[in-house]
Phi, psi and omega in degrees: 000134177261132183213135179291142178297320182298325179291320178298312185297329180299335183270356182261146174267088188289140173264177182298328182287345185240017181298322184256032182298137183247177183297321181296318180293323178294317179299318179296323179293319177298317180298322181299326182263014170089020177253123184288132177256116182276324180196156172236112187245103173294141176288157179078220001284144176237126180229164177090190183284102174235115191230167172280136178230150175250127181289113182268323183208141178236123175251118180280123177265104189266358184276003181251161184289335180241161182296127176228134180237142175248109191252137169260123188236129176282127181236018178189164181278181187296334181291339181275337184268174178282142179056030177079003180280152179299148176285128184232165172215161181247134184225135172271130185218143180259357180275155183233013186267018178227159181231172177299134182100346179287148173268130181228172177256126184242124173265116183272163178307133184104344177284150177236119182264168180308142185087016182056039178272109184270130178268131179218162176285131181209158179262128181209144183052034177078007180234157175266120180258121181251064179133190181213132172276125196262145168269168184298315184291334179289342177259359181084018181260055180102196186248007185283119176234027182285345180178182180289147176283111180258123182273148177292143179275123176214178184284347185262351182246130182222156177302139181096348178296149179291114182285335180297317179287319182298318183275353181066043184285359174264005181282173175228155177242129178256129176256122186241153178230081179297150178293154185302336181280355181245062180298333180295342179278359175272045179201157175296323180300311181293319181291321179295323177295317178297320179295321178296321178294319182294325183259002183055049179244165174286162186223129178262103184287117179292344178274356180277074181229154179284123178251114183294151178293146181286129180279336179198177178276137179287324181197150180291132181228134178241125179257157182288344178083016177232196183282358180302312179221112184266347176202139181216117183235144183222140175221145185246134176235122182250164175069024179287132178288111183293344180264359182295131180284153174289131180301152188299322184294328176286315179300318181295318180298314179297319182299314182288335178276356179084021180252131183284136176282132184241299179204169184301312184296313181292319180297323179296317179296320179292322179295316180295324177297316179292326183284311187256336183094007180259108175297145181223165175220142179249122176259149168279108187303324182297339183259000177271128183257107178077204181277178181253140179230129174264125184203170171283147179289153174270137181306127179094348177299151181235151180215129173269113183276177185298341177272014177062031176250129176277122185245133175274122189275153179255149179300343178276345179288145175255133181233158167258125183233156171241199183294341181270348182124196181298134177236359179198139172272103194307129175074000184239298182201144179284173179264153182289335185292335183239020182290154177286124184248185186295338182252010184284127179236345179251108189250131175251112182268134181234136174220131186218170175240119185248159177291120184302318183295320179296317179297318181299317179295320180296317179300314182289327181292317183263000182051052188227065177290149178212167177297324179293310182296327178301323180280320179295327178296336184253013176078124179253145179303116183291349179272355188280328188313307181294327179293315180296320178298317181295318179297314181293319180297319180293323177295320177293325177291320184287317187253349179241007179057032179278168180241119181282121179285146186293334184283146173214127176269131179216093183259143178091144179226096180295149179282143177286151177302143181288148178293152181235130180246137177213162175296140184301326184264012180298316176300323179297317182292321181292318183276342185074029181229142172268094181290157179297155181300132177090356183297314183300310180296320182295317181294321179292326176291327179299322182276002174107004181282145166271130191242136173235129181255132180211205181220145177285178182298330180270009178089358180289130178299137177219162181233138176247122181252132175257100186298148175289168185299331183274000180242059176292350179280352179271095186233355182209163182305325181300326179294320178292321178300316180300319181296316181296314184293318183289326178285329174286337178109115178298332183291345179275349180282124182296141179253112181238117179282125178290151178293132181286120179290151178296132183257172179258007181079196181286149175286163178304320180293322178294319179297319180296320179299318179295319180295320179296315180300316181294318182295318179294322178295322179293337177276001177100001177277146183253128181281136179227166177240088183288166178298130188278352183252154183230159175269150179300333183288345184293333182291325175293321179296328179278357177073026180285143177294159183298329181261013179296132184297336181290345177284341182277103188241176175255119180284154178252128183286327181237068184292152175291327175233129188298329182274352176241086188240025180231141175284139187287139173261356178210151181279346188297317181303313180295318180294317180292326175295318177294321177299313180298322180293321178293319178295321179293339177269008175107353178287139181246322180251104189233134175220111187238152173216159179211139174243117182197175182272146168247163184242117182243105182295145179276145179292329183241044183296137178277165179286140182291122181283156174272111184259124180293154181257008182281346181196180181290135178299149178283168178299324179293319178294322175301317181295320179295319178297317180297322180289333182277333183281146176288158176292142183226068180289156178269125178249160171232134182221149179226138173232143183224144176210153181080211182273131172280323174251113185288153178282153180187197179295341181280348178143187181288155178285167180239121181297134175296138184227180179301330180296327178291324176295319178294321180296324176298321177294323178295324177298316178298316181296321180297317179294322180282356178062042175234158179261124185261129176260128182250127179216159181290147180204170175232115181202128174292144012263021184275158176295131185303326182268359183225043181239130180245135173270134181255123184230151173231119181063032179083358180254127181292134180238354180173185180218158178209157177150196181266138182288152179296140180304325178295323178292317179301317181290318182296325182264000179068040183262161175295153179300149177063028176296137182242158182207155176219140174212133175219156181274108183292329181288342179278348178280129180296141179281124179245102182279326184281124180287141179281122180275123180295141179262122180253117182265139177278359185256148184283153178272168172242123184256125179226152176241153177212137177242123183244137177258123181225168175295151179301332184284347182283117179294140179297325181296320180290321178296321179298315180296323179294317178297320181294320179290322180286334181289339177075196186290337182285340180282107184274322184209144182222130182215137177277125182237355179202141174232128184222138174221144182169185182294336182294330182257354177101154181290138182074013180239164172209156181253129177245120182255131183238148168256132182239136177241121181251145178200141173256143183274348186240001183196172174278123184283135178275159179298323181297319180294318180294319179297319179297319178294320177298315181297325178294322178294318179294321180297320178297320179293322180293320182291321186270324187240001182070029182286147177227145178295136178282129182284000000 
């Protein structure tokens, strides 16, 4: 929120020590009480002769392509000019939003405007311009450059007056960002109160005004009777002059706050909102048909809002309607059918209290944030509606010559915040400070609480605070403690670092995770942190069957993205989404990995118990919580696309394939010190003929391979994209490191080529050879696969290198040959393998 320093200071009862308080000191005070200061922006600087001028004559220069005016402007009274005539100057100007007789701001030669813009006499468009008629942004009064700044004509402003003093160009604007729980700080009233607390000064509450009792109802109002709208107040002002200008102090406040000035009635509602924090809306009474009804919208209803956009309403939206239908999107934006127009003289002022959650949903649904909804989302003081109506009505009467009608509708009675009781010394115990006697009660009174001091049953002094209507966030002793501590100053709380207890280092699972991450990175894979939530549609894109267990997810009640509201049961959706995003940014060869938890709901999950926060949960409560929570195992996944071996001067690149995905799994297994068994399998989203099941000890722990072409197309991935995912928690933890055995005896190296049917998996043949080779077979590796007419149709040749070694003697060729033959015999018996001739 942007607010002028001068406006804030007006609400404080300044002492002698704070007469010359500046913007920097005010900003520091706000920071002390926990309100973030985003910027402190001094106006200007503007120096030199900048005066009020009256436009005496306008000459239209029509020979140019755009409107150009040559203006004679009075910049002094008759005593300053020759022969008693007013002192004048001539200015060339391109704006058209002013007429003869208007008061404007004129920067004369020698003036320096913001941006070091020096004003000088110059010839332009064939005329000599001796100064410049200024717009608001040229003076540093906001960003409005839609036209010249036209001042209201009154008895106190005359040509030649110092415009720097009149406009307050020596002021500063502070931009603040209060936390969402302090909605009352989105107003001058709330901020001034916080500033008074920070500086220990008195505070003049602008809402402390006498509101007369309503003599009758202004208009019939019907409320839904639930929490949607807890208070709705209406007041009518008739006979408002639609041509009456907005007074300068209101226009200046709106301008510095970044709010556009529209008309007196609308400007008054915006000013009261900035002053008190109560959003308001002004209806043209003549365009309201019958009484007002607050209700939920009917599905399909439409409303044209003030921004001239026709919006289709949702049944969750709350509207204000009359006999013609919806006329306002409650708490967000009014309707165009009843807006205050240039001829509106009968004004119906409305101020209400809306349900914050409902307003927040409506804003996000229609993508329609507003200053009003921003405040309603953070809770508005329920006592403000009649006060805000009275303040706005009096301003319309004073500056628009309106007549306040005696009737006022005020429906609904919100409940006051409940009293909160705490031990008197609780803030002292929390902060570790012995505060002076009476500090707790005094600080709570400063924020508006009514305080009663008493004693508990055991005689311990305690304080009961009755929070004011604008502090509905004070609901427990911890809230009162926070108020005392922040007003006393967080910087006064001693900071003592506790001694770090000796630790045991990382757990075995943590160490393994780090080793896996490092090993994958060393292989050229890049670690990423994908979005942890998924959309329900992703399962169809991955080709999962309707009864696939991975479709059973845990929904998120408050998702970051409305279309991704499920916790992932697999890491692949997030990784593949990240892969697609990288490819769309121009990357062609991508290899990514992620280690993270997935969420697997239990089929027989228990209900989550309510565990009190007053003490440590019992073992039984821990067990109940564990039984209610879904399983969250740690998975590791890798996705690859493009070339695994890049092209260069060394030769052509090598396309990443299913073998690279399997190799990534082997890297994980090697680091985890387990032996991974690879076998053929069929599982979505992998290609049926290029999918490998990864097993440890006969138990499946994951899958790897090339993704199905339909999945690649549905997700917009590069062709032949590969992926691997395995459950890291299913791998047994091996803490003892394997000591390598170094034999002093030489090995015997033999090769063998076996011809088998195409359907025989290479992994199964490898395992058979390893088992048949016995203890002498030290290492076995596949180095060639060949198929063709030489080996026969439906056949292929698999060539292996075998290394034999004995640990206690030098192995003879005959012994190694016998072991090789035993391995071949086992392959022949189980798979029908034959030696290739």
